[in-house]
C-alpha positions in Angstrom: 176.4 -36.7 -42.8 172.5 -35.7 -43.0 171.1 -32.5 -41.1 167.4 -32.8 -39.6 165.4 -29.7 -39.0 162.9 -29.4 -36.5 160.4 -26.9 -35.6 159.4 -26.9 -32.1 156.9 -24.2 -32.3 155.0 -25.4 -35.2 155.1 -29.0 -33.9 153.5 -27.5 -30.6 150.7 -25.6 -32.4 149.7 -28.9 -34.3 149.6 -30.6 -31.1 147.4 -28.1 -29.4 145.0 -27.9 -32.5 144.6 -31.5 -32.6 144.1 -31.4 -28.7 141.5 -28.7 -29.0 139.7 -30.4 -31.9 139.4 -33.9 -29.5 138.3 -32.3 -26.6 135.7 -30.4 -28.2 134.2 -33.6 -29.9 134.8 -35.6 -26.8 133.0 -32.9 -24.6 130.1 -32.9 -26.9 129.8 -36.8 -26.9 130.3 -36.9 -23.1 127.1 -34.2 -23.0 125.1 -36.3 -25.3 125.8 -39.6 -23.3 125.2 -38.3 -19.9 122.0 -36.4 -21.1 120.7 -39.8 -21.9 120.5 -40.4 -18.1 119.3 -36.8 -17.0 116.0 -36.6 -15.3 113.6 -34.8 -17.7 110.5 -32.7 -16.5 110.8 -29.5 -18.9 114.2 -30.2 -20.5 115.5 -27.3 -18.4 118.1 -29.5 -16.7 119.2 -31.3 -19.8 119.6 -28.1 -21.6 121.4 -26.4 -18.9 124.8 -28.1 -19.9 124.6 -26.2 -23.2 125.9 -23.2 -21.4 129.3 -25.2 -20.8 132.2 -24.3 -23.3 132.9 -27.3 -25.4 136.5 -28.0 -25.7 137.3 -26.6 -21.9 136.9 -30.3 -20.6 134.5 -29.1 -18.1 130.8 -29.7 -18.4 128.3 -28.0 -16.0 124.6 -28.6 -15.5 123.7 -25.4 -14.0 120.0 -25.4 -13.5 119.2 -24.6 -10.2 118.3 -28.1 -8.9 121.0 -29.9 -10.6 123.0 -30.5 -7.6 120.0 -31.9 -5.7 119.2 -33.8 -8.8 122.4 -35.2 -9.1 123.3 -36.5 -5.7 120.2 -36.5 -3.6 116.9 -37.4 -5.3 117.2 -41.1 -5.9 113.6 -41.8 -6.6 113.5 -40.2 -10.1 110.3 -39.8 -12.4 110.6 -42.1 -15.2 107.6 -40.8 -17.2 109.6 -38.7 -19.5 113.1 -40.1 -19.5 112.9 -43.9 -18.4 116.9 -44.0 -18.1 116.5 -41.1 -15.7 119.3 -41.8 -12.4 121.4 -39.8 -9.8 125.2 -39.4 -11.2 124.1 -39.2 -14.7 127.8 -38.6 -15.9 129.1 -41.4 -13.9 126.5 -43.6 -15.3 127.5 -42.6 -18.6 131.1 -42.8 -18.2 130.6 -46.4 -16.5 128.9 -47.3 -20.0 130.8 -45.1 -22.6 134.2 -44.6 -21.3 135.9 -47.1 -23.9 133.9 -45.6 -26.6 135.2 -42.2 -25.3 138.7 -43.4 -25.5 138.1 -44.8 -29.0 136.6 -41.6 -30.4 139.4 -39.4 -28.8 142.3 -41.7 -30.2 140.6 -41.8 -33.6 140.1 -37.9 -33.8 143.5 -37.1 -32.5 145.2 -39.7 -35.2 143.4 -38.0 -38.1 
């Protein structure tokens, strides 16, 4: 009869490390893809997301006017960013979700 040894603690640690690595990569990609649609004046709004902690799974555009820009100002100036829109994360997600899934799956499998 064969004996199988399994180190649960080591396995959990490896899984957690993979998830952390994938989440950081995914957060960075979501940030990049979402910022493609962020209204730009002096780049303050698009840079404000850089204060988010990559790997947390939460991105926050924390410029003072971010909430108003995200939800309320439907008429955007397209002078600096011709792709500017409200709900920029939702727009990026609609376009890029499949790509995000592929990135996460490929990185997790490494």
